[in-house]
TIVO-881287 format. One record per atom (N, C-alpha, C, CB): residue in three letters; x, y, z. Coordinates in steps of 0.1 Angstrom, whole numbers, plus 5000, padded with zeros to 4 digits. Glycine has a CB too. Example, Ala and Ser with C-alpha at 12.3 -4.5 7.8 and 13.67 -1.06 7.14 Angstrom:
// residues 2
ala513249435078
ala512349555078
ala513249675078
ala511349555090
ser512849785071
ser513749895071
ser512950005079
ser514149945057
END
This chain:
// residues 298
met551622452725
met551622302725
met550522232711
met550922242742
arg549922302709
arg549022242696
arg549622272684
arg547522312695
phe550622352684
phe551522412670
phe552622252672
phe552622612674
val552922252681
val553922122684
val553222022679
val554322092700
his551921972685
his551221842680
his550821892664
his549821792691
leu550822002659
leu550721972645
leu551621972636
leu549922042641
val552822002640
val554121972633
val554521832636
val555222072638
ile554421782644
ile554521622649
ile553721562635
ile553621572667
ala552121602636
ala551421502629
ala551621532613
ala549921502632
leu552121662610
leu552721662595
leu553721592591
leu553321772592
ser555021572598
ser555921482599
ser555621352596
ser556221482610
ile554221302605
ile554221182602
ile553421172587
ile553621112614
ala552521272585
ala552121262572
ala552821232560
ala551521352571
ala554021332560
ala555021302551
ala555221132546
ala556321362560
gly555421092558
gly555920942557
gly554520842552
gly556520892574
leu553320882557
leu551720832556
leu551820842539
leu550220952565
ser552120952533
ser551820952520
ser552520862507
ser551921082518
leu553820802514
leu554420742507
leu554120552510
leu555820802509
ala553820542525
ala553720392528
ala553120412541
ala555220302527
pro552520272546
pro551920282553
pro552820292566
pro551220192552
pro552420332579
pro553120412590
pro553920262596
pro552020532602
ala555020292600
ala555920192609
ala555120182620
ala557420242613
ala555420062624
ala555120022640
ala555920152650
ala555719842644
pro555020162658
pro555420242666
pro556820192675
pro554320272672
ala557820252676
ala558920182682
ala558820132696
ala560020262680
gln559220032696
gln559219942709
gln560419962720
gln559419802704
pro560420012735
pro561320052738
pro562419912744
pro560820162748
ala563319962747
ala564219822748
ala564219772764
ala566019842743
asp564019652761
asp563719552772
asp564819632787
asp564319352766
pro564119652796
pro564919712809
pro565319592818
pro563919832819
gln565319452811
gln565519372823
gln566319232813
gln563819332833
pro567319152821
pro568019062815
pro567018952812
pro569219022822
asn567318862805
asn566418712804
asn566718612812
asn566418642791
leu565518622821
leu565918532834
leu565718382830
leu565018552848
glu564818362820
glu564918232816
glu566418152813
glu564118232805
ala567218262803
ala568418232802
ala569718232818
ala568818322789
leu569018252825
leu570218282834
leu569118172844
leu570818492840
ala568718082843
ala568017992853
ala569017912860
ala566917902846
gly570017862854
gly570917782859
gly571617832868
gly571517722852
asp572217992867
asp572918042874
asp572118122886
asp573718122866
leu570918132883
leu570118192895
leu569318072906
leu569018282887
gly569717952899
gly568817852907
gly567317832907
gly569017872919
leu566617892896
leu565317882895
leu564717752893
leu565017962885
ser563417712901
ser562717612902
ser561917612890
ser562117602914
ser561317472888
ser560417472876
ser559117532880
ser560217312870
val558817552892
val557517632897
val558017782893
val557117622915
gln558817842895
gln559317972891
gln559617992877
gln560418012898
leu560317892868
leu560117932855
leu558917942852
leu560817862846
gly557917852857
gly556717882849
gly555918002854
gly555717752848
gln555918052865
gln555218172868
gln555918312862
gln555218182884
ile557418292856
ile558018392847
ile557618392835
ile559318372846
arg557118262829
arg556818242817
arg555218282815
arg557218102814
thr554418252825
thr553018332825
thr553218472824
thr552218312839
leu554118572833
leu554118642833
leu554418742819
leu554418642842
ile555618672812
ile555918712800
ile554818702791
ile556818652797
asp554118602791
asp552918592780
asp551918692785
asp552218432779
ala551718712795
ala550418792798
ala551018942791
ala550018812819
gly552218972798
gly553019082793
gly553019112776
gly554519062800
arg553319012771
arg553019012754
arg551919062750
arg552918882747
lys551118982757
lys549218982751
lys548719142753
lys547918852763
gln549319202764
gln548919322766
gln549419402757
gln549219362777
glu550819382755
glu551319492743
glu550619482730
glu552819472738
ile550519352725
ile549519322714
ile548419422713
ile548819182716
ala547619412723
ala546619482722
ala546619622723
ala546019442730
leu547819672730
leu547819812725
leu548619872717
leu547919882734
arg549219802707
arg549519832694
arg548819802687
arg550419792689
ala547719722688
ala546419732680
ala545719832680
ala545719652682
glu545619902691
glu544820022697
glu545420142688
glu545020052714
met546820122689
met547620232680
met547420242666
met549020202680
glu547420122661
glu547120132644
glu545820192641
glu547120002637
val544620152650
val543420202646
val543320332646
val542620152653
ile544120412659
ile544220572656
ile544820602647
ile544720632664
glu545720512643
glu546520582629
glu546020592618
glu547620542626
val544620502614
val544020492605
val543320642604
val543220372606
asp542720652618
asp541520802619
asp542820932615
asp540620842642
leu544020912623
leu544921032617
leu545421042601
leu546121022625
arg545620922598
arg545820912582
arg544720972577
arg546020752575
arg543520942579
arg542320992571
arg542121152572
arg540820912575
glu542221182584
glu542421332586
glu543521452583
glu542321332598
leu544721352578
leu545721422573
leu545721462558
leu546721362575
thr544721382553
thr544621392537
thr543321482536
thr544321232529
arg542821522544
arg541821632543
arg542721772538
arg540921662558
ala542021852531
ala542422002525
ala542922102538
ala541022082516
glu542222062549
glu542222142560
glu542122052571
glu541022242560
pro543121992578
pro543021882589
pro542721972601
pro544421792591
asp541621912609
asp541221942621
asp542321962632
asp540421842624
glu542922072636
glu544122052643
glu543722022657
glu545122172642
gly542522042664
gly542321972677
gly542221812673
gly540922022684
lys541721752664
lys541621622665
lys542821582663
lys540821552659
val543821642652
val545021562655
val545721572663
val545721542648
ala545521702674
ala546321722685
ala545721572694
ala546021892692
gly544621542695
gly544021472702
gly544721332700
gly542621482699
trp544421302688
trp545121172685
trp546621162689
trp545021142669
ala547321272686
ala548721262692
ala548921232702
ala549421342692
asp548021302715
asp548121252724
asp547621132732
asp548221322728
lys547221082720
lys546520942726
lys547820842720
lys544620902717
leu547820862708
leu549220782705
leu550420792717
leu550020852689
gly550920892722
gly551720932728
gly551520842743
gly551621092727
ser550120842747
ser549520772759
ser550020642761
ser547920772759
leu549620582744
leu549520442745
leu550920392743
leu548520382733
asp551820452739
asp553020442739
asp553820452752
asp553320522731
gly553220522759
gly554020512775
gly553320392783
gly553720672786
ser551920352776
ser551520252784
ser552320112782
ser550220242782
val552720122769
val553719982763
val554920002773
val554319992745
arg555420092775
arg556620102783
arg556420072797
arg557120222783
lys555120122805
lys554820072816
lys554719962818
lys554020112820
ser553919872808
ser553619732807
ser555319662808
ser552719692790
arg555819692802
arg557219622804
arg558019632816
arg558219662793
ile557819762820
ile558619782834
ile557919692846
ile558619952839
leu556419712845
leu556119622853
leu555819472852
leu555319672857
thr556219442843
thr556319312839
thr558019242846
thr556119322821
trp558819352844
trp560219302849
trp559719292863
trp561619402846
val559319382869
val558719402886
val558419302891
val557619482889
lys557419232880
lys556619122889
lys557518992890
lys555119062880
met558118982878
met559218872877
met560018842886
met560018892869
arg560918982891
arg561419022902
arg561118932914
arg561119152905
lys559818992917
lys559218922930
lys558818752930
lys557919012935
val559418702919
val559318542919
val560518502926
val559318472904
leu561618592924
leu562918562930
leu563118562944
leu563618632926
thr563818452952
thr564118472968
thr565318612966
thr565118292977
pro565118632979
pro566218722984
pro567518692982
pro566118732997
ala568118582981
ala569218502978
ala569318522965
ala569118352982
gln568518482953
gln568418492940
gln568418642933
gln567318422937
arg567918732942
arg568118862935
arg569218962940
arg566918942937
arg569818892950
arg571418902954
arg572418842940
arg571818802969
lys571918732937
lys572818672929
lys572618762913
lys572618502930
leu571518762910
leu571018832899
leu572018992896
leu569318862903
glu572019032908
glu572619192907
glu574319172909
glu571819322922
ser574819042913
ser576019042913
ser576518992900
ser576418972923
leu575618932891
leu576018912878
leu576419042869
leu574918842872
gly576019152873
gly576319252867
gly576019262851
gly577419272870
asp577019292844
asp576819312829
asp576419212823
asp577919342821
arg577019102828
arg577018932822
arg575218912818
arg577518782839
ser574218982830
ser573318972830
ser572318982816
ser573119032840
ser573119062809
ser572519172797
ser572819062787
ser573419342794
thr573918982785
thr574318962773
thr574518782772
thr575719052771
val574018732787
val574018582786
val573318512776
val573518532798
ala571918592776
ala571018502765
ala571518512751
ala569518552764
ser572518592745
ser573318592737
ser574518522738
ser573518692735
gly574818502746
gly576318402749
gly577418482741
gly576318212742
gly577318642741
gly578218752737
gly578418752723
gly579518742744
lys577218642713
lys577418642699
lys576018712693
lys577718502695
thr576018732682
thr575018772675
thr574418672663
thr575518902671
gly573418702658
gly573218632644
gly572918722632
gly572018532645
glu573118682621
glu572718732608
glu571418732604
glu573318682599
leu570518852599
leu569518812592
leu569418902577
leu568218822601
arg569118832568
arg569118872556
arg567718852552
arg570018802549
ile567118992547
ile565618972543
ile565519042530
ile564619032554
asn564618982521
asn564219062510
asn562519052506
asn565219002497
ala562319122501
ala560719102496
ala560319142482
ala559919182504
arg559319032479
arg558719082465
arg557519132465
arg558518992457
pro557119252460
pro558519362455
pro558919412466
pro558219502445
trp559419532468
trp560419572479
trp559319622487
trp561819682476
ala559719642500
ala559319682511
ala560019762521
ala559019602516
thr559319852528
thr559919872540
thr559719792554
thr559719992541
ile560919802562
ile560819682569
ile561419742584
ile561619552562
thr560519692593
thr560719702605
thr560919582616
thr559819772607
ile561719582624
ile561919462629
ile561919492648
ile563519402621
asp561119412653
asp560819452665
asp560219582669
asp561819442670
gly559519642659
gly559019782661
gly560019892656
gly558719802678
arg561119862652
arg562319962650
arg562519972635
arg563819912658
ala562520072629
ala562820112612
ala564020032608
ala563120292609
ala564019972598
ala565419912594
ala565819942582
ala565519772593
gly564720012576
gly565020062561
gly564719972551
gly566520082559
gln564920012538
gln563919912526
gln564919802524
gln563519992508
thr564219712516
thr565019582514
thr565919602498
thr563819432514
pro566619502496
pro567019422506
pro568019482519
pro567619322498
ile567719382531
ile568419452541
ile569319312547
ile567219552552
ile570619332552
ile571519272562
ile571519312575
ile572719272558
thr571319242583
thr571619312598
thr572019222607
thr570319362605
asn572819252617
asn573219162631
asn572119182640
asn574719212639
leu571519062647
leu570719082660
leu571018992670
leu569319072657
glu570519002681
glu570718922690
glu570218792691
glu570418972697
pro570318702693
pro569718582693
pro568618542699
pro570418512696
gly567418502692
gly566118492699
gly565118522688
gly565818592711
val564018532692
val562618562684
val562718682677
val561418572693
his562518752667
his562118872664
his561018882656
his562918932659
leu560218992657
leu559019032649
leu559419122636
leu558019102658
val559019062622
val559619142611
val558619162605
val560619092603
arg558319332599
arg556919392592
arg557419412580
arg556019532598
ala556619412570
ala557019472559
ala556019532551
ala557619392553
asp556019652548
asp555119752540
asp555319752529
asp555119862543
ser554619812519
ser554619842506
ser553319902501
ser554919732498
pro553520022495
pro552120082489
pro551519972479
pro552320242480
gly550019962482
gly549219882474
gly549619742478
gly549419902458
his549919702487
his549919562489
his549919532502
his551019512482
asp549319432507
asp549019362522
asp550519392530
asp548519172522
thr550019422544
thr551519412552
thr551419252554
thr551719512567
val552519222554
val553319092561
val554219112574
val554419042550
thr553719012581
thr554419002597
thr554918872600
thr553419022608
arg556118872599
arg556618712602
arg557618692614
arg557518652588
ser557718602621
ser558618572634
ser559518492630
ser558018502646
val560818542631
val561918472630
val562918452641
val562518522620
val563518302639
val564518282650
val566118302646
val564318122656
val566618392652
val567918412649
val569018342659
val568018562649
val569818272651
val570818172660
val572018222660
val571018032655
pro573018242672
pro574118322675
pro575218232665
pro574418342693
gly575918332657
gly577118312647
gly576318242634
gly578318202653
gln575318212632
gln574618182622
gln573918292611
gln573718112629
ser573718272600
ser573018362590
ser571618302586
ser574018382577
val570518392588
val568918342584
val568518432572
val567718362597
asp568218372560
asp567218432548
asp566018422552
asp567318372535
leu565218552550
leu563818552548
leu563318632538
leu563218592560
leu562718562529
leu561818612519
leu560418642521
leu562018532511
leu560018782518
leu558818802522
leu557718812507
leu558918942531
asp556818732506
asp555718792489
asp554618882498
asp554518602475
leu554519002493
leu553519082496
leu552319082484
leu554019222497
glu551419042489
glu550119032477
glu549519142471
glu548918962482
asn549119192462
asn548519312456
asn547019332464
asn548519292440
thr547019432469
thr545719432475
thr544419462465
thr545719552486
ser544819512453
ser543819522445
ser543519392432
ser544019662440
ala544719322434
ala544419202426
ala544019072431
ala545419172419
gly544419062446
gly544218912452
gly542918892455
gly545018892465
gly542119012460
gly540618982461
gly540518962476
gly540218842453
arg541318982485
arg541418922497
arg541719062505
arg542618792498
leu541119042519
leu541119152528
leu542419172532
leu540219142539
gly543119302533
gly544119312536
gly544019362554
gly544719412524
arg545419402558
arg545219452572
arg544819592575
arg546419432580
thr545119662563
thr544419812566
thr543119772563
thr545019962556
asp542619712553
asp541119672552
asp540319672564
asp541019552546
val541219582573
val540319532589
val540619672595
val541119352601
ser541619722595
ser542019842605
ser540919952605
ser543519902602
thr541019992591
thr539620082584
thr538420052592
thr539220052567
gly537919942586
gly536419882590
gly536319872605
gly536219722584
ile537419872615
ile537219832628
ile537420002634
ile538319702634
ala538220102627
ala538120212632
ala536620292629
ala539220282626
ala535920262619
ala534520312621
ala533420292630
ala533920292611
val533720172638
val533120142649
val533520152662
val532720042648
arg534820202665
arg535720212674
arg535020272685
arg536920282670
asp534120382686
asp533820462695
asp532520372703
asp533520602687
lys531820302694
lys530920212695
lys531420112707
lys530720142682
val532420062703
val532919972710
val533320022725
val534019932702
lys534120122723
lys534620172737
lys533520222746
lys535620282736
ala532220262739
ala531020282747
ala530520132755
ala529720342735
cys530920032749
cys530319912758
cys531219872769
cys530119792749
gly532119922767
gly533419912778
gly532820002789
gly535219982772
arg532620122787
arg532220222799
arg530520192804
arg532420412792
lys530020172796
lys528420112800
lys528320012811
lys527620042787
his529019902804
his529319772812
his530619772823
his529519652801
ala531219892827
ala532219892836
ala533519802834
ala531719872848
phe533619762823
phe534619652818
phe535819712818
phe534219592805
thr536919672821
thr538319712822
thr539219592817
thr538719762837
gly540219582809
gly541119462806
gly541219472789
gly540319302812
thr541419352788
thr541819322772
thr540519222768
thr543619242769
ala539719252760
ala538919182751
ala539319122738
ala537919252748
ile539419012735
ile539718962722
ile538618922714
ile540618852724
thr538418962703
thr537318932696
thr537518842683
thr536719042692
thr536618782679
thr536918692665
thr535818752659
thr536818492664
ile536118782645
ile535118852637
ile535118752625
ile535419022632
val534118702619
val534018632606
val533618722595
val533018522607
ile534218752588
ile533918842577
ile533218792563
ile535118892574
ala532318782560
ala531718712547
ala532318812535
ala530018702548
pro532318752525
pro532718792508
pro532018922506
pro532118672495
asn530818942512
asn530219052509
asn530619192518
asn528919002512
gly531719182526
gly532119292536
gly531319292548
gly532019432529
arg530419202553
arg529719242563
arg530019132574
arg528219252560
pro530419122589
pro530519032598
pro529518952599
pro530919072608
ala530018802594
ala529018692597
ala528518652611
ala529518592593
ser529718672617
ser529718612632
ser530918692642
ser530018422630
val530418722654
val531418802662
val531518752676
val531018962663
ser532218692683
ser532718652696
ser533418722701
ser533318572697
val533318732716
val534118822725
val534518712737
val533118972731
asp535818702739
asp536518582748
asp536118622764
asp538518572746
thr535718722766
thr535618772781
thr534518862784
thr536718852784
gly534218872798
gly532919022802
gly531818922804
gly532419162785
thr530919022809
thr529318972813
thr528918932800
thr528319092818
pro527618852799
pro527018832786
pro526518992784
pro525618702787
ser526019062791
ser525719182786
ser526719272778
ser525219252797
phe527519272787
phe529119352775
phe529419272763
phe531019342783
arg529319172763
arg529519072750
arg528819072740
arg529418962751
asp527619102746
asp526319122737
asp526319282727
asp524819122748
cys526819342739
cys527119492734
cys527919512723
cys527719552743
met529619432724
met530619442714
met530219372702
met531919392719
thr529119282705
thr529019202691
thr527919272685
thr528819032692
ala527119362688
ala526419482684
ala527219572674
ala526019562696
ala528019612682
ala528919712680
ala529519692667
ala530019722691
leu530319582669
leu531119512655
leu530319462643
leu531819372660
arg529019442646
arg528319392635
arg528219502624
arg526919352639
ala528219622631
ala527919742622
ala529119782614
ala527619872630
ala530119682618
ala531519732610
ala531219662593
ala533219642618
arg532019762582
arg531719712570
arg532919732566
arg530719762562
phe533419622556
phe534619592550
phe534819572533
phe535119472556
pro535819612528
pro535619592513
pro535119432509
pro537119622505
arg534519442499
arg534119302492
arg535119232491
arg533419292479
ala535419072494
ala536719002489
ala535918882485
ala538018972501
ser537018822480
ser536718672471
ser536418582480
ser538018612461
asp537118572496
asp536818462502
asp536018512516
asp538218392504
thr536018422525
thr535318462537
thr536518452548
thr534118372540
ala536918582557
ala538118612566
ala537818602578
ala538618742564
thr538518502585
thr538418522601
thr539618652606
thr538918352609
val539018722616
val539918802620
val539918802636
val539718932614
arg541118802643
arg540918792657
arg541618962659
arg541818632665
tyr540619012668
tyr540919172670
tyr541119192686
tyr539619282663
pro542519282695
pro542119282704
pro541419422709
pro543019252709
phe540919432719
phe540419602725
phe541119592741
phe538119632726
val541719712740
val541919742753
val541119862761
val543419762754
phe540419802775
phe539619912779
phe540319972793
phe537919872780
arg540220082795
arg540820112808
arg539920212815
arg542120172806
END
């Protein structure tokens, strides 16, 4: 088993040596778009409101889980650059990444189950009778074209799936899509873009050089957080906190946190989190930076 983990990690290392890791692939949605089917199902405004609340909660949880995965990838990258990586550590981080990816899939499935419970028995039967149409109604059976370019070149992921290097032309289902661009020596850029059926959308991404811009990049933040992650997790265990805590960190130009706030939990839990995050250190920068960073406690 450990041999398998090491082979997986070395495969990851080959990619990390050239560019930052792509976001973990997101599982395909197991459900049709209920908002698009509102008319056919006869959803009330109350039901739509409940469904939107469930969707937003699910998205927040996914964001927090993927942020935790990025932090682990920083630790993994650091270990894999050593002359003799610790196989036990690599295997442990590989297990954690697999567990978190499973949690993302579980979150999507449970969100769908909760959304289905909002429907009446008659609406559920109607949903089942729609058959294949329920999976394509959101797009009207048509796709839209997305053209992506970057300065300089970049490796692109769309909704967490690898799409290749710029320039890229691809057809996507209509709706909001998350585009991420990575290029060695440059800040990672993410953008949300709306694809319209039957139309073409152009997206040009400018990536700033991390060494010349004097500003904190996403990797800088992730590396700084990774150094105090164990202290942060200890706060959750000590104060029996479970759930997602969103932190806001104001980072001064000297690389030290000027202020830290936590959006939930008891006062003692928030104080513990604040103390742990104040110990983080980041590269010096030309300007003050404000970062919102989610942590998941289970």
